[in-house]
C-alpha positions in Angstrom: -11.1 -14.9 -18.3 -11.8 -16.1 -21.9 -14.6 -14.1 -23.5 -16.9 -17.1 -23.9 -16.8 -17.5 -20.1 -17.4 -13.8 -19.8 -20.5 -14.2 -22.0 -21.7 -17.1 -19.9 -21.2 -15.2 -16.7 -23.2 -12.3 -18.1 -26.1 -14.6 -19.0 -25.9 -16.3 -15.5 -26.0 -12.8 -13.8 -29.1 -11.9 -15.8 -29.3 -9.8 -18.9 -31.0 -6.4 -19.1 -34.3 -6.0 -20.9 -32.9 -4.3 -24.0 -33.7 -4.5 -27.8 -30.9 -7.1 -28.3 -31.3 -9.2 -25.1 -29.4 -12.5 -25.5 -28.0 -11.8 -28.9 -24.4 -13.0 -29.1 -21.9 -10.4 -30.1 -18.2 -10.3 -31.2 -16.1 -7.2 -30.5 -13.3 -6.0 -32.8 -9.9 -6.0 -31.1 -9.3 -2.3 -31.5 -10.6 0.4 -29.3 -13.6 -0.9 -27.3 -12.2 -2.1 -24.0 -13.8 -4.7 -21.9 -12.8 -4.5 -18.2 -10.3 -7.2 -17.3 -10.0 -8.5 -20.9 -6.7 -8.2 -22.8 -6.8 -6.1 -26.0 -3.8 -6.2 -28.4 -5.2 -4.1 -31.3 -3.7 -7.0 -33.4 -0.2 -5.5 -32.7 2.8 -7.2 -31.1 3.5 -3.8 -29.6 0.5 -4.2 -27.3 0.9 -8.0 -26.7 2.1 -7.5 -23.1 -0.2 -4.6 -22.2 -2.2 -5.2 -19.1 -6.0 -5.6 -19.5 -8.0 -2.4 -18.9 -9.5 -2.0 -15.4 -12.7 -0.4 -16.8 -14.8 -1.0 -19.8 -15.3 1.7 -22.4 -18.6 3.6 -22.8 -19.2 1.8 -26.1 -19.1 -1.6 -24.4 -21.3 -0.4 -21.5 -24.0 0.7 -24.0 -23.8 -2.6 -26.0 -24.3 -4.6 -22.8 -27.1 -2.3 -21.7 -28.8 -3.1 -25.0 -28.7 -6.8 -24.0 -25.9 -8.0 -26.3 -23.8 -10.9 -25.0 -20.1 -10.3 -25.7 -18.5 -13.8 -26.2 -15.4 -13.2 -28.3 -13.2 -10.8 -30.3 -12.6 -10.6 -34.0 -9.2 -10.0 -35.3 -8.2 -7.0 -37.4 -5.3 -5.6 -39.3 -2.6 -4.2 -37.0 -4.1 -1.1 -35.3 -6.9 -1.2 -37.8 -4.8 0.8 -40.3 -5.9 -1.1 -43.4 -9.3 -1.9 -44.9 -8.2 -5.4 -45.7 -6.0 -7.8 -43.8 -3.3 -9.5 -45.8 -0.9 -12.0 -44.5 2.7 -10.8 -44.3 4.6 -11.2 -47.6 1.4 -11.3 -49.6 2.2 -8.2 -51.7 5.6 -9.6 -52.5 4.2 -12.9 -53.7 1.3 -11.3 -55.6 3.6 -10.2 -58.3 5.4 -13.6 -58.7 4.3 -16.1 -61.3 3.5 -19.6 -60.1 6.9 -21.2 -59.6 8.6 -17.8 -59.1 11.3 -17.6 -56.6 11.4 -15.2 -53.6 14.6 -14.7 -51.7 14.6 -12.9 -48.3 17.3 -11.7 -46.1 16.5 -10.4 -42.6 17.9 -10.1 -39.1 17.1 -13.0 -36.8 16.0 -12.6 -33.2 13.0 -11.4 -31.2 11.6 -8.0 -30.6 12.8 -4.8 -32.3 16.0 -2.8 -32.5 16.4 1.0 -32.7 19.1 3.2 -33.9 19.5 7.0 -34.0 22.5 6.9 -36.4 22.6 5.2 -39.7 26.1 5.1 -41.4 27.0 8.5 -39.8 23.7 10.2 -40.5 21.3 11.3 -37.8 18.2 9.2 -38.6 15.7 7.3 -36.4 15.2 3.7 -37.6 13.4 0.7 -36.1 13.7 -2.9 -37.3 11.7 -5.9 -36.3 13.6 -9.1 -35.7 12.2 -12.5 -36.8 12.9 -16.1 -35.9 13.5 -18.3 -38.9 10.5 -20.5 -38.0 8.3 -17.4 -37.7 9.3 -16.3 -41.2 8.7 -19.8 -42.5 5.1 -19.5 -41.2 4.6 -16.2 -42.9 6.0 -17.6 -46.2 3.6 -20.5 -46.0 0.6 -18.2 -45.4 1.6 -16.2 -48.4 1.4 -19.4 -50.6 5.2 -20.0 -50.7 6.8 -23.4 -50.5 9.9 -22.9 -48.3 12.9 -24.2 -50.2 15.6 -23.3 -47.6 16.3 -21.2 -44.6 19.9 -20.7 -43.5 21.5 -18.6 -40.8 24.9 -17.1 -40.1 26.6 -15.2 -37.3 27.2 -11.5 -38.0 30.6 -10.3 -39.1 32.5 -8.1 -36.7 31.6 -4.9 -38.5 27.9 -5.7 -38.8 25.1 -5.1 -36.4 25.3 -8.0 -34.0 22.2 -10.0 -34.9 22.0 -13.3 -36.7 21.6 -13.0 -40.5 18.8 -15.2 -42.0 18.3 -16.1 -45.6 15.1 -17.7 -46.8 14.1 -19.0 -50.3 10.6 -19.8 -51.3 8.7 -20.8 -54.4 5.2 -19.5 -55.2 2.7 -22.3 -55.4 
């Protein structure tokens, strides 16, 4: 159920007589779980996680105070940063206007994992991106997309599509 419907249902059921009765409230999408409402913690890792069956004590206390939860606010992935920057922002920050950024990445969806890297025992994870997804990130980071090209992997390479993108800072 969308959270605005959740809020309407709470009002229709009658609100408790608390210090904040009827005050609309937005929850951060981090740790305060609302029964039956999906929570991603702003991470693709949790995108398919089922909604919790029970609400957290924090949410119970907010509702007892009379607050009406009607939405969620976004946060940086897992709340690990004090500010939320779009992908690629740090790369474009150092470019002068008109500066060129060239990107090379593995195309696809999801992540890949390896426990061996060129004969060395290491654990490495890589996120795969669709060209259109990266184009969106480039535009958010104030880059004009000049070109995006793809190629099939060579026989000796990891078998994912190679993607090359060029952007110019606005």
